[in-house]
N, CA, C, O and the ligand as a Tripos MOL2 file, in Angstrom:
@<TRIPOS>MOLECULE
protein
  289   287    73     0     0
PROTEIN
NO_CHARGES

@<TRIPOS>ATOM
      1 N         -13.4740  -13.9600   22.4760 N.3       1 MET1
      2 CA        -14.8520  -13.7150   22.9150 C.3       1 MET1
      3 C         -15.6300  -13.3290   21.6540 C.2       1 MET1
      4 O         -15.2280  -12.5150   20.8220 O.2       1 MET1
      5 N         -16.7600  -13.9840   21.6050 N.am      2 PRO2
      6 CA        -17.5340  -13.6930   20.3330 C.3       2 PRO2
      7 C         -18.2280  -12.5290   20.2270 C.2       2 PRO2
      8 O         -18.9030  -12.1950   21.2010 O.2       2 PRO2
      9 N         -18.2110  -11.7820   19.1880 N.am      3 ILE3
     10 CA        -18.9360  -10.5960   18.9970 C.3       3 ILE3
     11 C         -20.0980  -10.8950   18.1010 C.2       3 ILE3
     12 O         -19.8550  -11.4080   17.0090 O.2       3 ILE3
     13 N         -21.3420  -10.6300   18.4430 N.am      4 TYR4
     14 CA        -22.4720  -10.9570   17.6570 C.3       4 TYR4
     15 C         -23.0310   -9.5880   17.1460 C.2       4 TYR4
     16 O         -22.9150   -8.5320   17.7680 O.2       4 TYR4
     17 N         -23.6340   -9.7300   15.9720 N.am      5 GLU5
     18 CA        -24.2360   -8.5780   15.4520 C.3       5 GLU5
     19 C         -25.7150   -8.7090   15.5540 C.2       5 GLU5
     20 O         -26.2610   -9.7430   15.1670 O.2       5 GLU5
     21 N         -26.3820   -7.7340   16.0460 N.am      6 TYR6
     22 CA        -27.7140   -7.6340   16.2080 C.3       6 TYR6
     23 C         -28.3790   -6.6170   15.3300 C.2       6 TYR6
     24 O         -27.7300   -5.6870   14.8510 O.2       6 TYR6
     25 N         -29.7290   -6.7830   15.0980 N.am      7 VAL7
     26 CA        -30.5780   -5.7650   14.4500 C.3       7 VAL7
     27 C         -31.7060   -5.5720   15.3460 C.2       7 VAL7
     28 O         -32.4500   -6.5040   15.6520 O.2       7 VAL7
     29 N         -31.8540   -4.3540   15.7830 N.am      8 CYS8
     30 CA        -33.0720   -3.9460   16.5960 C.3       8 CYS8
     31 C         -34.3330   -4.1810   15.8370 C.2       8 CYS8
     32 O         -34.4790   -3.7620   14.6880 O.2       8 CYS8
     33 N         -35.2500   -4.8580   16.4860 N.am      9 ASP9
     34 CA        -36.6310   -5.1300   15.9180 C.3       9 ASP9
     35 C         -37.3890   -3.8040   15.6940 C.2       9 ASP9
     36 O         -38.2150   -3.5930   14.8050 O.2       9 ASP9
     37 N         -36.9710   -2.9470   16.6470 N.am     10 GLU10
     38 CA        -37.8570   -1.6890   16.6720 C.3      10 GLU10
     39 C         -37.4230   -0.6390   15.7760 C.2      10 GLU10
     40 O         -38.2430   -0.1030   15.0300 O.2      10 GLU10
     41 N         -36.1570   -0.2860   15.7840 N.am     11 CYS11
     42 CA        -35.6190    0.7970   15.0330 C.3      11 CYS11
     43 C         -34.7010    0.3450   14.0700 C.2      11 CYS11
     44 O         -34.1510    1.2350   13.4230 O.2      11 CYS11
     45 N         -34.3770   -0.9040   13.7960 N.am     12 LYS12
     46 CA        -33.4740   -1.4660   12.8310 C.3      12 LYS12
     47 C         -32.0740   -1.1140   12.9840 C.2      12 LYS12
     48 O         -31.2760   -1.2710   12.0590 O.2      12 LYS12
     49 N         -31.7060   -0.5900   14.2480 N.am     13 THR13
     50 CA        -30.4820   -0.2150   14.3970 C.3      13 THR13
     51 C         -29.5360   -1.5440   14.4480 C.2      13 THR13
     52 O         -29.9160   -2.5360   15.0690 O.2      13 THR13
     53 N         -28.3800   -1.5160   13.8160 N.am     14 GLN14
     54 CA        -27.4840   -2.5700   13.8840 C.3      14 GLN14
     55 C         -26.4560   -2.2370   14.9280 C.2      14 GLN14
     56 O         -25.9400   -1.1200   14.9560 O.2      14 GLN14
     57 N         -26.1340   -3.2200   15.8220 N.am     15 PHE15
     58 CA        -25.0950   -3.0110   16.8200 C.3      15 PHE15
     59 C         -24.5230   -4.3830   17.1530 C.2      15 PHE15
     60 O         -25.1000   -5.4530   16.9560 O.2      15 PHE15
     61 N         -23.2770   -4.2070   17.7010 N.am     16 GLU16
     62 CA        -22.5610   -5.3410   18.0480 C.3      16 GLU16
     63 C         -22.4750   -5.5490   19.5080 C.2      16 GLU16
     64 O         -22.5140   -4.5900   20.2790 O.2      16 GLU16
     65 N         -22.3580   -6.8060   19.9250 N.am     17 LYS17
     66 CA        -22.2410   -6.9580   21.3250 C.3      17 LYS17
     67 C         -21.4050   -8.1820   21.6410 C.2      17 LYS17
     68 O         -21.4560   -9.1960   20.9440 O.2      17 LYS17
     69 N         -20.6740   -8.0660   22.6560 N.am     18 ILE18
     70 CA        -19.8600   -9.2020   23.0060 C.3      18 ILE18
     71 C         -20.8010  -10.1480   23.8980 C.2      18 ILE18
     72 O         -21.3090   -9.7850   24.9590 O.2      18 ILE18
     73 N         -20.9470  -11.3040   23.3670 N.am     19 VAL19
     74 CA        -21.9490  -12.2190   24.1370 C.3      19 VAL19
     75 C         -21.1000  -13.2480   24.8850 C.2      19 VAL19
     76 O         -20.3650  -14.0440   24.3010 O.2      19 VAL19
     77 N         -21.2450  -13.1840   26.1920 N.am     20 ILE20
     78 CA        -20.5740  -14.1710   26.9770 C.3      20 ILE20
     79 C         -21.5570  -15.3550   27.1740 C.2      20 ILE20
     80 O         -21.1800  -16.5070   26.9580 O.2      20 ILE20
     81 N         -22.6810  -15.1020   27.5390 N.am     21 ASN21
     82 CA        -23.8150  -15.9650   27.7780 C.3      21 ASN21
     83 C         -24.8840  -15.6490   26.7360 C.2      21 ASN21
     84 O         -25.3330  -14.5090   26.6140 O.2      21 ASN21
     85 N         -25.2820  -16.6720   25.9900 N.am     22 LYS22
     86 CA        -26.3510  -16.3930   25.0100 C.3      22 LYS22
     87 C         -27.6640  -16.0630   25.5220 C.2      22 LYS22
     88 O         -28.4970  -15.4830   24.8260 O.2      22 LYS22
     89 N         -27.8910  -16.4500   26.8310 N.am     23 GLN23
     90 CA        -29.0750  -16.0740   27.4920 C.3      23 GLN23
     91 C         -29.1500  -14.6370   27.9630 C.2      23 GLN23
     92 O         -30.2290  -14.1770   28.3370 O.2      23 GLN23
     93 N         -28.0560  -13.9190   27.9580 N.am     24 GLN24
     94 CA        -28.0130  -12.6090   28.5440 C.3      24 GLN24
     95 C         -29.0100  -11.6610   27.7200 C.2      24 GLN24
     96 O         -29.3320  -11.8550   26.5480 O.2      24 GLN24
     97 N         -29.4000  -10.7080   28.4500 N.am     25 GLU25
     98 CA        -30.3040   -9.7860   27.7200 C.3      25 GLU25
     99 C         -29.4320   -8.7080   26.9150 C.2      25 GLU25
    100 O         -28.4210   -8.1440   27.3320 O.2      25 GLU25
    101 N         -29.9700   -8.5680   25.8260 N.am     26 ILE26
    102 CA        -29.3400   -7.4810   24.9570 C.3      26 ILE26
    103 C         -30.3740   -6.3630   24.8600 C.2      26 ILE26
    104 O         -31.5740   -6.6340   24.9140 O.2      26 ILE26
    105 N         -29.9650   -5.1940   24.7260 N.am     27 ALA27
    106 CA        -30.7360   -4.0180   24.5980 C.3      27 ALA27
    107 C         -30.2020   -3.0710   23.4680 C.2      27 ALA27
    108 O         -29.0000   -2.8840   23.2750 O.2      27 ALA27
    109 N         -31.1050   -2.5510   22.8160 N.am     28 CYS28
    110 CA        -30.7270   -1.6940   21.6120 C.3      28 CYS28
    111 C         -30.0920   -0.3970   22.2710 C.2      28 CYS28
    112 O         -30.6810    0.1920   23.1780 O.2      28 CYS28
    113 N         -28.9440   -0.0030   21.8100 N.am     29 PRO29
    114 CA        -28.3870    1.2030   22.2910 C.3      29 PRO29
    115 C         -29.0880    2.4870   22.0280 C.2      29 PRO29
    116 O         -28.8740    3.5160   22.6680 O.2      29 PRO29
    117 N         -29.9620    2.3690   21.0210 N.am     30 LYS30
    118 CA        -30.6480    3.5200   20.6030 C.3      30 LYS30
    119 C         -32.0190    3.7070   21.3350 C.2      30 LYS30
    120 O         -32.2600    4.7330   21.9720 O.2      30 LYS30
    121 N         -32.8640    2.7220   21.2240 N.am     31 CYS31
    122 CA        -34.1540    2.7710   21.7460 C.3      31 CYS31
    123 C         -34.3650    1.8120   22.9390 C.2      31 CYS31
    124 O         -35.4750    1.6940   23.4570 O.2      31 CYS31
    125 N         -33.3730    1.1890   23.3300 N.am     32 ALA32
    126 CA        -33.3330    0.4330   24.5980 C.3      32 ALA32
    127 C         -34.2920   -0.7320   24.4490 C.2      32 ALA32
    128 O         -34.6810   -1.3010   25.4680 O.2      32 ALA32
    129 N         -34.7160   -1.1410   23.2080 N.am     33 SER33
    130 CA        -35.5920   -2.1890   23.1660 C.3      33 SER33
    131 C         -34.9250   -3.4580   23.4380 C.2      33 SER33
    132 O         -33.7180   -3.5560   23.2210 O.2      33 SER33
    133 N         -35.5880   -4.4170   23.8840 N.am     34 LYS34
    134 CA        -34.9400   -5.6970   24.2550 C.3      34 LYS34
    135 C         -35.1990   -6.6590   23.2230 C.2      34 LYS34
    136 O         -34.7240   -7.7860   23.3570 O.2      34 LYS34
    137 N         -35.9780   -6.3370   22.0720 N.am     35 LYS35
    138 CA        -36.1690   -7.1560   20.9690 C.3      35 LYS35
    139 C         -35.0450   -6.8990   19.8940 C.2      35 LYS35
    140 O         -35.0430   -5.8600   19.2340 O.2      35 LYS35
    141 N         -34.1380   -7.8310   19.7480 N.am     36 ALA36
    142 CA        -33.3300   -7.6470   18.5680 C.3      36 ALA36
    143 C         -32.9890   -9.1250   17.9930 C.2      36 ALA36
    144 O         -32.9850  -10.1400   18.6900 O.2      36 ALA36
    145 N         -32.7330   -9.0800   16.7490 N.am     37 THR37
    146 CA        -32.5480  -10.2000   16.0650 C.3      37 THR37
    147 C         -31.0430  -10.4730   15.8260 C.2      37 THR37
    148 O         -30.3620   -9.6110   15.2710 O.2      37 THR37
    149 N         -30.5340  -11.5800   16.2070 N.am     38 ILE38
    150 CA        -29.1350  -11.8050   15.9460 C.3      38 ILE38
    151 C         -28.8700  -12.1870   14.5540 C.2      38 ILE38
    152 O         -29.5660  -12.9700   13.9080 O.2      38 ILE38
    153 N         -27.7950  -11.5700   14.1250 N.am     39 GLN39
    154 CA        -27.3490  -11.8200   12.7670 C.3      39 GLN39
    155 C         -26.3250  -12.9410   12.7500 C.2      39 GLN39
    156 O         -25.1730  -12.7190   13.1250 O.2      39 GLN39
    157 N         -26.7000  -14.1140   12.3360 N.am     40 LEU40
    158 CA        -25.8880  -15.1520   12.4700 C.3      40 LEU40
    159 C         -24.6220  -15.1660   11.4690 C.2      40 LEU40
    160 O         -23.4770  -15.4400   11.8300 O.2      40 LEU40
    161 N         -24.9470  -14.8820   10.3600 N.am     41 SER41
    162 CA        -23.8850  -14.9080    9.3580 C.3      41 SER41
    163 C         -23.6620  -13.3130    8.8560 C.2      41 SER41
    164 O         -24.5950  -12.6470    8.4070 O.2      41 SER41
    165 N         -22.5150  -12.8850    8.9740 N.am     42 VAL42
    166 CA        -22.1840  -11.5030    8.8080 C.3      42 VAL42
    167 C         -21.6140  -11.3570    7.3600 C.2      42 VAL42
    168 O         -20.6430  -10.6550    7.0780 O.2      42 VAL42
    169 N         -22.3270  -12.0960    6.4910 N.am     43 PHE43
    170 CA        -22.1010  -11.8070    5.0750 C.3      43 PHE43
    171 C         -22.7750  -10.5370    4.7200 C.2      43 PHE43
    172 O         -23.8490  -10.2900    5.2690 O.2      43 PHE43
    173 N         -22.2880   -9.7240    3.8920 N.am     44 ALA44
    174 CA        -22.8890   -8.6090    3.4180 C.3      44 ALA44
    175 C         -24.0920   -8.9460    2.5930 C.2      44 ALA44
    176 O         -23.9720   -9.4910    1.4950 O.2      44 ALA44
    177 N         -25.2370   -8.6310    3.1020 N.am     45 THR45
    178 CA        -26.3430   -8.9100    2.2320 C.3      45 THR45
    179 C         -26.8370   -7.7970    1.5120 C.2      45 THR45
    180 O         -27.8140   -7.9180    0.7730 O.2      45 THR45
    181 N         -26.1860   -6.6150    1.6810 N.am     46 ALA46
    182 CA        -26.5640   -5.4140    1.0540 C.3      46 ALA46
    183 C         -26.3750   -5.8230   -0.6820 C.2      46 ALA46
    184 O         -25.5410   -6.6110   -1.1300 O.2      46 ALA46
    185 N         -27.2520   -5.1550   -1.3620 N.am     47 ASN47
    186 CA        -27.3040   -5.4380   -2.6890 C.3      47 ASN47
    187 C         -27.6330   -6.9060   -2.9580 C.2      47 ASN47
    188 O         -26.9660   -7.5410   -3.7750 O.2      47 ASN47
    189 N         -28.6050   -7.4340   -2.3150 N.am     48 GLY48
    190 CA        -28.9010   -8.8870   -2.4350 C.3      48 GLY48
    191 C         -29.3360   -9.3580   -3.8370 C.2      48 GLY48
    192 O         -29.9120  -10.4390   -3.9670 O.2      48 GLY48
    193 N         -29.0660   -8.5530   -4.8920 N.am     49 ALA49
    194 CA        -29.4470   -8.9520   -6.1600 C.3      49 ALA49
    195 C         -28.4210   -9.7620   -6.8950 C.2      49 ALA49
    196 O         -28.1980   -9.6500   -8.1010 O.2      49 ALA49
    197 N         -27.8070  -10.5940   -6.0680 N.am     50 ALA50
    198 CA        -26.7910  -11.3080   -6.7110 C.3      50 ALA50
    199 C         -27.4110  -12.5840   -7.3950 C.2      50 ALA50
    200 O         -27.4630  -13.6440   -6.7710 O.2      50 ALA50
    201 N         -27.8380  -12.4830   -8.5640 N.am     51 SER51
    202 CA        -28.4010  -13.5380   -9.2390 C.3      51 SER51
    203 C         -27.2630  -14.5600   -9.6490 C.2      51 SER51
    204 O         -26.1100  -14.2330   -9.9290 O.2      51 SER51
    205 N         -27.7360  -15.7720   -9.6430 N.am     52 GLY52
    206 CA        -26.7460  -16.8010   -9.9020 C.3      52 GLY52
    207 C         -26.3370  -17.0230  -11.3310 C.2      52 GLY52
    208 O         -25.5540  -17.9190  -11.6440 O.2      52 GLY52
    209 N         -26.8750  -16.1980  -12.1870 N.am     53 GLY53
    210 CA        -26.6070  -16.4020  -13.5600 C.3      53 GLY53
    211 C         -25.1540  -16.1410  -13.9640 C.2      53 GLY53
    212 O         -24.4530  -15.5100  -13.1730 O.2      53 GLY53
    213 N         -24.6860  -16.5270  -15.0130 N.am     54 PRO54
    214 CA        -23.3680  -16.2120  -15.4790 C.3      54 PRO54
    215 C         -23.2260  -14.6230  -15.7940 C.2      54 PRO54
    216 O         -24.2110  -13.8950  -15.9190 O.2      54 PRO54
    217 N         -22.0570  -14.2310  -15.8920 N.am     55 SER55
    218 CA        -21.7830  -12.8830  -16.1610 C.3      55 SER55
    219 C         -22.4450  -12.4690  -17.4640 C.2      55 SER55
    220 O         -22.2520  -13.1220  -18.4890 O.2      55 SER55
    221 N         -23.2690  -11.3290  -17.4390 N.am     56 SER56
    222 CA        -23.8500  -10.9280  -18.5650 C.3      56 SER56
    223 C         -22.8510  -10.8060  -19.7090 C.2      56 SER56
    224 O         -21.6710  -10.4900  -19.5540 O.2      56 SER56
    225 N         -23.4630  -11.0980  -20.9270 N.am     57 SER57
    226 CA        -22.4730  -11.1980  -22.1430 C.3      57 SER57
    227 C         -21.8990   -9.8280  -22.4790 C.2      57 SER57
    228 O         -22.5030   -8.9990  -23.1590 O.2      57 SER57
    229 N         -20.6790   -9.6490  -21.9510 N.am     58 SER58
    230 CA        -19.9050   -8.4590  -22.2550 C.3      58 SER58
    231 C         -18.5150   -8.9340  -22.6210 C.2      58 SER58
    232 O         -17.8440   -9.5190  -21.7700 O.2      58 SER58
    233 N         -18.0790   -8.7320  -23.7490 N.am     59 SER59
    234 CA        -16.8130   -9.2120  -24.2800 C.3      59 SER59
    235 C         -16.7030  -10.7160  -23.8980 C.2      59 SER59
    236 O         -15.8000  -11.1790  -23.2020 O.2      59 SER59
    237 N         -17.7350  -11.4240  -24.4390 N.am     60 GLY60
    238 CA        -17.8170  -12.8770  -24.0960 C.3      60 GLY60
    239 C         -16.6680  -13.6390  -24.7470 C.2      60 GLY60
    240 O         -16.2840  -13.3830  -25.8880 O.2      60 GLY60
    241 N         -16.1630  -14.5360  -24.0160 N.am     61 GLY61
    242 CA        -15.1430  -15.3850  -24.5830 C.3      61 GLY61
    243 C         -15.6170  -16.6090  -25.1150 C.2      61 GLY61
    244 O         -16.6650  -17.1240  -24.7250 O.2      61 GLY61
    245 N         -14.8770  -17.1030  -26.0040 N.am     62 GLY62
    246 CA        -15.1000  -18.5300  -26.5680 C.3      62 GLY62
    247 C         -15.8560  -18.4450  -27.7760 C.2      62 GLY62
    248 O         -15.2750  -18.5630  -28.8550 O.2      62 GLY62
    249 N         -17.2460  -18.2300  -27.7060 N.am     63 GLY63
    250 CA        -18.0890  -18.4270  -28.9180 C.3      63 GLY63
    251 C         -17.8290  -17.3530  -30.0660 C.2      63 GLY63
    252 O         -17.0680  -16.3910  -29.9600 O.2      63 GLY63
    253 N         -18.5260  -17.6580  -31.0840 N.am     64 CYS64
    254 CA        -18.5140  -16.7190  -32.2140 C.3      64 CYS64
    255 C         -18.9430  -15.3760  -31.7450 C.2      64 CYS64
    256 O         -19.5350  -15.1740  -30.6850 O.2      64 CYS64
    257 N         -18.5880  -14.4400  -32.6450 N.am     65 CYS65
    258 CA        -19.0840  -12.9540  -32.2880 C.3      65 CYS65
    259 C         -18.3720  -12.4980  -31.0710 C.2      65 CYS65
    260 O         -18.7560  -11.4850  -30.4880 O.2      65 CYS65
    261 N         -17.3860  -13.1660  -30.6660 N.am     66 GLY66
    262 CA        -16.5970  -12.6720  -29.5390 C.3      66 GLY66
    263 C         -15.7380  -11.4980  -29.9360 C.2      66 GLY66
    264 O         -15.1160  -10.8880  -29.0660 O.2      66 GLY66
    265 N         -15.6720  -11.1560  -31.1890 N.am     67 GLY67
    266 CA        -14.8920  -10.0800  -31.6550 C.3      67 GLY67
    267 C         -13.6570  -10.6840  -32.3130 C.2      67 GLY67
    268 O         -12.9800   -9.9130  -32.9920 O.2      67 GLY67
    269 N         -13.2760  -11.9250  -32.2110 N.am     68 GLY68
    270 CA        -12.0400  -12.3930  -32.7750 C.3      68 GLY68
    271 C         -12.3450  -13.1450  -34.0230 C.2      68 GLY68
    272 O         -11.4060  -13.5130  -34.7280 O.2      68 GLY68
    273 N         -13.6100  -13.4120  -34.3690 N.am     69 CYS69
    274 CA        -13.8680  -14.1380  -35.6180 C.3      69 CYS69
    275 C         -14.2610  -13.2250  -36.8200 C.2      69 CYS69
    276 O         -14.3360  -13.6850  -37.9590 O.2      69 CYS69
    277 N         -14.4830  -12.0610  -36.5640 N.am     70 GLY70
    278 CA        -14.8910  -11.1630  -37.6100 C.3      70 GLY70
    279 C         -16.0500  -11.4940  -38.3850 C.2      70 GLY70
    280 O         -16.0660  -11.1660  -39.5710 O.2      70 GLY70
    281 N         -17.0650  -12.1240  -37.8550 N.am     71 CYS71
    282 CA        -18.2530  -12.2980  -38.4860 C.3      71 CYS71
    283 C         -19.2030  -11.3040  -38.6660 C.2      71 CYS71
    284 O         -20.2740  -11.5310  -39.2280 O.2      71 CYS71
    285 N         -18.8720  -10.1700  -38.2110 N.am     72 HIS72
    286 CA        -19.6970   -8.9830  -38.3270 C.3      72 HIS72
    287 C         -18.8290   -7.7970  -38.3320 C.2      72 HIS72
    288 O         -19.3210   -6.6720  -38.4230 O.2      72 HIS72
    289 ZN        -33.6540    0.0330   18.7190 Zn       73 ZN73
@<TRIPOS>BOND
     1     1     2 1
     2     2     3 1
     3     3     4 2
     4     3     5 am
     5     5     6 1
     6     6     7 1
     7     7     8 2
     8     7     9 am
     9     9    10 1
    10    10    11 1
    11    11    12 2
    12    11    13 am
    13    13    14 1
    14    14    15 1
    15    15    16 2
    16    15    17 am
    17    17    18 1
    18    18    19 1
    19    19    20 2
    20    19    21 am
    21    21    22 1
    22    22    23 1
    23    23    24 2
    24    23    25 am
    25    25    26 1
    26    26    27 1
    27    27    28 2
    28    27    29 am
    29    29    30 1
    30    30    31 1
    31    31    32 2
    32    31    33 am
    33    33    34 1
    34    34    35 1
    35    35    36 2
    36    35    37 am
    37    37    38 1
    38    38    39 1
    39    39    40 2
    40    39    41 am
    41    41    42 1
    42    42    43 1
    43    43    44 2
    44    43    45 am
    45    45    46 1
    46    46    47 1
    47    47    48 2
    48    47    49 am
    49    49    50 1
    50    50    51 1
    51    51    52 2
    52    51    53 am
    53    53    54 1
    54    54    55 1
    55    55    56 2
    56    55    57 am
    57    57    58 1
    58    58    59 1
    59    59    60 2
    60    59    61 am
    61    61    62 1
    62    62    63 1
    63    63    64 2
    64    63    65 am
    65    65    66 1
    66    66    67 1
    67    67    68 2
    68    67    69 am
    69    69    70 1
    70    70    71 1
    71    71    72 2
    72    71    73 am
    73    73    74 1
    74    74    75 1
    75    75    76 2
    76    75    77 am
    77    77    78 1
    78    78    79 1
    79    79    80 2
    80    79    81 am
    81    81    82 1
    82    82    83 1
    83    83    84 2
    84    83    85 am
    85    85    86 1
    86    86    87 1
    87    87    88 2
    88    87    89 am
    89    89    90 1
    90    90    91 1
    91    91    92 2
    92    91    93 am
    93    93    94 1
    94    94    95 1
    95    95    96 2
    96    95    97 am
    97    97    98 1
    98    98    99 1
    99    99   100 2
   100    99   101 am
   101   101   102 1
   102   102   103 1
   103   103   104 2
   104   103   105 am
   105   105   106 1
   106   106   107 1
   107   107   108 2
   108   107   109 am
   109   109   110 1
   110   110   111 1
   111   111   112 2
   112   111   113 am
   113   113   114 1
   114   114   115 1
   115   115   116 2
   116   115   117 am
   117   117   118 1
   118   118   119 1
   119   119   120 2
   120   119   121 am
   121   121   122 1
   122   122   123 1
   123   123   124 2
   124   123   125 am
   125   125   126 1
   126   126   127 1
   127   127   128 2
   128   127   129 am
   129   129   130 1
   130   130   131 1
   131   131   132 2
   132   131   133 am
   133   133   134 1
   134   134   135 1
   135   135   136 2
   136   135   137 am
   137   137   138 1
   138   138   139 1
   139   139   140 2
   140   139   141 am
   141   141   142 1
   142   142   143 1
   143   143   144 2
   144   143   145 am
   145   145   146 1
   146   146   147 1
   147   147   148 2
   148   147   149 am
   149   149   150 1
   150   150   151 1
   151   151   152 2
   152   151   153 am
   153   153   154 1
   154   154   155 1
   155   155   156 2
   156   155   157 am
   157   157   158 1
   158   158   159 1
   159   159   160 2
   160   159   161 am
   161   161   162 1
   162   162   163 1
   163   163   164 2
   164   163   165 am
   165   165   166 1
   166   166   167 1
   167   167   168 2
   168   167   169 am
   169   169   170 1
   170   170   171 1
   171   171   172 2
   172   171   173 am
   173   173   174 1
   174   174   175 1
   175   175   176 2
   176   175   177 am
   177   177   178 1
   178   178   179 1
   179   179   180 2
   180   179   181 am
   181   181   182 1
   182   182   183 1
   183   183   184 2
   184   183   185 am
   185   185   186 1
   186   186   187 1
   187   187   188 2
   188   187   189 am
   189   189   190 1
   190   190   191 1
   191   191   192 2
   192   191   193 am
   193   193   194 1
   194   194   195 1
   195   195   196 2
   196   195   197 am
   197   197   198 1
   198   198   199 1
   199   199   200 2
   200   199   201 am
   201   201   202 1
   202   202   203 1
   203   203   204 2
   204   203   205 am
   205   205   206 1
   206   206   207 1
   207   207   208 2
   208   207   209 am
   209   209   210 1
   210   210   211 1
   211   211   212 2
   212   211   213 am
   213   213   214 1
   214   214   215 1
   215   215   216 2
   216   215   217 am
   217   217   218 1
   218   218   219 1
   219   219   220 2
   220   219   221 am
   221   221   222 1
   222   222   223 1
   223   223   224 2
   224   223   225 am
   225   225   226 1
   226   226   227 1
   227   227   228 2
   228   227   229 am
   229   229   230 1
   230   230   231 1
   231   231   232 2
   232   231   233 am
   233   233   234 1
   234   234   235 1
   235   235   236 2
   236   235   237 am
   237   237   238 1
   238   238   239 1
   239   239   240 2
   240   239   241 am
   241   241   242 1
   242   242   243 1
   243   243   244 2
   244   243   245 am
   245   245   246 1
   246   246   247 1
   247   247   248 2
   248   247   249 am
   249   249   250 1
   250   250   251 1
   251   251   252 2
   252   251   253 am
   253   253   254 1
   254   254   255 1
   255   255   256 2
   256   255   257 am
   257   257   258 1
   258   258   259 1
   259   259   260 2
   260   259   261 am
   261   261   262 1
   262   262   263 1
   263   263   264 2
   264   263   265 am
   265   265   266 1
   266   266   267 1
   267   267   268 2
   268   267   269 am
   269   269   270 1
   270   270   271 1
   271   271   272 2
   272   271   273 am
   273   273   274 1
   274   274   275 1
   275   275   276 2
   276   275   277 am
   277   277   278 1
   278   278   279 1
   279   279   280 2
   280   279   281 am
   281   281   282 1
   282   282   283 1
   283   283   284 2
   284   283   285 am
   285   285   286 1
   286   286   287 1
   287   287   288 2
@<TRIPOS>SUBSTRUCTURE
     1 MET1         2 RESIDUE 1 A MET
     2 PRO2         6 RESIDUE 1 A PRO
     3 ILE3        10 RESIDUE 1 A ILE
     4 TYR4        14 RESIDUE 1 A TYR
     5 GLU5        18 RESIDUE 1 A GLU
     6 TYR6        22 RESIDUE 1 A TYR
     7 VAL7        26 RESIDUE 1 A VAL
     8 CYS8        30 RESIDUE 1 A CYS
     9 ASP9        34 RESIDUE 1 A ASP
    10 GLU10       38 RESIDUE 1 A GLU
    11 CYS11       42 RESIDUE 1 A CYS
    12 LYS12       46 RESIDUE 1 A LYS
    13 THR13       50 RESIDUE 1 A THR
    14 GLN14       54 RESIDUE 1 A GLN
    15 PHE15       58 RESIDUE 1 A PHE
    16 GLU16       62 RESIDUE 1 A GLU
    17 LYS17       66 RESIDUE 1 A LYS
    18 ILE18       70 RESIDUE 1 A ILE
    19 VAL19       74 RESIDUE 1 A VAL
    20 ILE20       78 RESIDUE 1 A ILE
    21 ASN21       82 RESIDUE 1 A ASN
    22 LYS22       86 RESIDUE 1 A LYS
    23 GLN23       90 RESIDUE 1 A GLN
    24 GLN24       94 RESIDUE 1 A GLN
    25 GLU25       98 RESIDUE 1 A GLU
    26 ILE26      102 RESIDUE 1 A ILE
    27 ALA27      106 RESIDUE 1 A ALA
    28 CYS28      110 RESIDUE 1 A CYS
    29 PRO29      114 RESIDUE 1 A PRO
    30 LYS30      118 RESIDUE 1 A LYS
    31 CYS31      122 RESIDUE 1 A CYS
    32 ALA32      126 RESIDUE 1 A ALA
    33 SER33      130 RESIDUE 1 A SER
    34 LYS34      134 RESIDUE 1 A LYS
    35 LYS35      138 RESIDUE 1 A LYS
    36 ALA36      142 RESIDUE 1 A ALA
    37 THR37      146 RESIDUE 1 A THR
    38 ILE38      150 RESIDUE 1 A ILE
    39 GLN39      154 RESIDUE 1 A GLN
    40 LEU40      158 RESIDUE 1 A LEU
    41 SER41      162 RESIDUE 1 A SER
    42 VAL42      166 RESIDUE 1 A VAL
    43 PHE43      170 RESIDUE 1 A PHE
    44 ALA44      174 RESIDUE 1 A ALA
    45 THR45      178 RESIDUE 1 A THR
    46 ALA46      182 RESIDUE 1 A ALA
    47 ASN47      186 RESIDUE 1 A ASN
    48 GLY48      190 RESIDUE 1 A GLY
    49 ALA49      194 RESIDUE 1 A ALA
    50 ALA50      198 RESIDUE 1 A ALA
    51 SER51      202 RESIDUE 1 A SER
    52 GLY52      206 RESIDUE 1 A GLY
    53 GLY53      210 RESIDUE 1 A GLY
    54 PRO54      214 RESIDUE 1 A PRO
    55 SER55      218 RESIDUE 1 A SER
    56 SER56      222 RESIDUE 1 A SER
    57 SER57      226 RESIDUE 1 A SER
    58 SER58      230 RESIDUE 1 A SER
    59 SER59      234 RESIDUE 1 A SER
    60 GLY60      238 RESIDUE 1 A GLY
    61 GLY61      242 RESIDUE 1 A GLY
    62 GLY62      246 RESIDUE 1 A GLY
    63 GLY63      250 RESIDUE 1 A GLY
    64 CYS64      254 RESIDUE 1 A CYS
    65 CYS65      258 RESIDUE 1 A CYS
    66 GLY66      262 RESIDUE 1 A GLY
    67 GLY67      266 RESIDUE 1 A GLY
    68 GLY68      270 RESIDUE 1 A GLY
    69 CYS69      274 RESIDUE 1 A CYS
    70 GLY70      278 RESIDUE 1 A GLY
    71 CYS71      282 RESIDUE 1 A CYS
    72 HIS72      286 RESIDUE 1 A HIS
    73 ZN73       289 GROUP 0 **** ****
């Protein structure tokens, strides 16, 4: 049985609900609002600052100045 995660549009409460029929009404358990947005992908979007860049140069491997070449 699928469990969907919702976020209440009114109070931003997150709650999970077992959804048998997608047309069924859902209500926020906190404020009883009927407006809630379904969260389709439950990937953790917290700390959304995941930049696509490579790992910042710390103990870089490969190139010169990596510590192994003794150029400084
Ligand atoms: Zn609510």
